[in-house]
N, C-alpha and C positions, 0 to 999 in steps of 0.2 A: 480848794474845796474846804469848808471847815465842816468837821463833825462833831457835836457837842451833845454826848450823853449826861444826864442827872448833871447837868452842869461844870462837866469836865471837857476840855478840849480832848477829843481822841483822834483827829485828822491823820497822825502821825502813824500809828497803831492800824487800828479799823481802817480809816481812808485808804491807806497804802494797799491794805487787802484789799479791799471792796475796788479800787481802780484795775489792781491786776486782774481779778475774776472778770470785771467786766470787759476789759481788755481780751482775755481769753475766750469770751464768750460774744465778742463782738460779730453781729451778724448771725450767729446761731440761735439763740433764743428770742431773737426779734425781727422776725423776716419783713415786718412793716416799716411803712415810715411814722414818723410821731404825730403827721397829721391823720393818721389811720387810725387814733385813739377813737374810744366811745363817744366822749367828749365831741367829737364833731357832729355826732346826730342832732347835737344842740342848735346846731348853723342850716340845718334841713329848713326850707322852703316851703314845703307841701308834704303832703303825706305820701306822694310816691318818691319823691325825694328822699325823704326819711327811709323808706322801705330799701331804696336803692343801695344807700348806703350801710343800711343794717345788714344786709346781703352782703355786700362787700366785705365788712368786718367778718361775718359769720365764714366767708370764704378765706379770708387769710388765717384765722386762729380756730379751726375747726378740729386740729389735730391733737389727739392726747400724746404725749411726750414721756419715754421712757429712757430718757438719757442717762448718763452716769453723772451723780451728784455728791456733793460731799453732806456727809452725814452729821448732823450736828451732834454733839457730846457735852457733857458737863466735865469741868475739868478734874483732874485727878486720878489715880489707877481705877478705879471702879468706873468712871467715866470714859476712859480709855479703852477698857475691856468691853463695856457695854456695847459701844460705837464699832469695835472690831466684830462682836457678835452681829450686831445690824449688818454690817457690807458684806458677812458671810452668809446671813440671809438673804440679803438683796440678790446677790449673785446666786445663790442657789434657786431662789424662786423668780428670778428676772423673766425667765422663759414664760411662765405662766403671766406675767404682767404685760409680756409683749403680745402675747396672744389675746389675751383681752381687750389690750388698746389696739391694736388692729381692728378687732371687730367692732369696737368703738368708734374707730375712723370711718370704717366702713359705713355705718349706720350715720353717721354726721354727715358726711360726703351726701348719701341719699335724700336727707332730710332736708340739707342746703339746696340740692338739686333742684327738688320738688317743690322747694319755697318760691326759689329762682324761675322755676316753669310756671309755676302758677302766677307769681308779679308779671311775667313776659305776656302770657295768655290774657291775662286782666287788662294791661294795657292796651292790646290789641284789639281785643271787646270793646273796651271803653273808645278807642279812637276810631272804631267802626259806628260804632253808634252815634258818635260825635258827629261823624261825616254826612249820615245817613238824618240825622237830626235837621243838620244846616240845609240839605237839598229838599228835604220836607217843607221846612220855613221858608224857602226860596220860592218853592212852588206855590206855595201858597199866598206870600207877598206879590208874585206875578198875577195870581188870579185874581186879588182883591185890586189891583190897577187896572186890569183889563175889565171887571165888572164896574167900577167905578166909572161914570160919566164924566 
């Protein structure tokens, strides 16, 4: 991996850190496969296929996460002190974040379920209407054949 920042090769210091972080979070932050990217929506062939893909993506990534994370900080004593204060405040208030994230996750799941239910119901309605139209067209075609001499 080559990592260049402002014209300087930073592969050794930053690249190693990124590789270590990625290995630590392998699968934890990304429960979906690469083909489950939002870019896959461009491959949809029809509006119904687009909606099916969209609902799948929503189901994969609907939850807010309050996992522990590395708090960024500026270099120096002031930056270190500020990072420690932020870390303490995060630990102190995390229960509030967890409570709000849980409530939002419930709302997200309900909204996604409602969207999926609406999509399924619409597909069933359209399929039954298409079937009725085919039956009516067949009946009209058979009447025309009988009435023509």
